C-alpha positions as CSV (number, residue, x, y, z in Angstrom):
1,M,103.6,118.6,82.4
2,I,102.0,117.8,85.6
3,P,103.7,116.1,88.8
4,L,102.8,112.6,89.3
5,A,101.5,113.3,92.4
6,M,98.1,114.8,90.6
7,I,97.9,111.4,88.4
8,E,94.8,109.0,89.5
9,A,95.1,105.7,89.7
10,G,94.7,103.2,86.4
11,E,96.5,106.2,84.4
12,K,99.5,105.7,82.4
13,V,101.8,108.6,81.6
14,R,105.7,109.3,80.9
15,M,108.0,110.7,82.8
16,M,109.3,113.9,81.4
17,K,111.5,116.0,83.5
18,L,112.9,115.3,87.6
19,G,113.0,118.3,90.0
20,G,114.5,119.2,93.1
21,P,117.8,119.0,94.4
22,E,120.9,117.4,92.2
23,A,121.1,114.1,95.1
24,T,117.4,113.7,94.5
25,R,117.2,113.4,91.1
26,R,120.3,111.5,91.0
27,H,118.5,108.6,93.4
28,L,115.1,109.0,91.1
29,A,117.1,108.4,88.0
30,D,118.7,105.3,89.8
31,L,115.5,104.0,90.4
32,G,114.2,104.3,86.6
33,F,112.9,107.7,86.4
34,I,114.7,108.7,83.3
35,P,113.2,110.7,80.3
36,G,110.8,109.1,78.1
37,A,110.1,106.1,81.0
38,L,106.4,105.1,81.0
39,I,104.5,104.6,84.4
40,Q,101.4,103.3,85.5
41,V,99.8,104.7,88.7
42,V,98.6,101.6,90.5
43,S,97.3,103.7,93.3
44,Q,97.0,107.2,94.6
45,R,96.0,108.4,98.1
46,D,96.5,112.4,99.1
47,G,99.4,112.5,96.5
48,D,101.3,109.6,97.8
49,V,101.3,106.9,94.6
50,I,102.7,103.5,94.5
51,I,103.7,103.1,90.6
52,K,104.5,100.5,88.4
53,L,107.8,101.4,86.5
54,G,108.7,98.2,84.0
55,D,108.5,95.6,86.0
56,T,109.1,97.2,89.5
57,R,106.3,98.9,91.6
58,L,107.5,101.2,94.1
59,A,105.8,103.8,96.5
60,L,106.6,107.4,96.5
61,T,105.3,110.4,99.3
62,K,103.8,112.9,97.7
63,P,106.4,115.2,98.0
64,M,109.0,112.7,96.3
65,A,106.0,112.4,93.5
66,A,105.6,116.2,93.1
67,R,109.3,116.2,91.6
68,I,108.3,113.7,88.8
69,L,106.7,115.7,86.1
70,V,104.7,113.6,83.7
71,E,102.6,114.2,80.4
């Protein structure tokens, strides 16, 4: 597993695990980051990412993307 912040634009990955404080994990889960969810990285710049999760596009800062572990 590697952090989402390290994934290049255009790649598709599967969300495996969330890290960080309970409140952060709950917030990410509310946004749809659940184990097995398919994520496509639309763009990536210095670790900040724009992703497509289902029919939704989200922008994540590098610290937030580093808490999302994918494979």
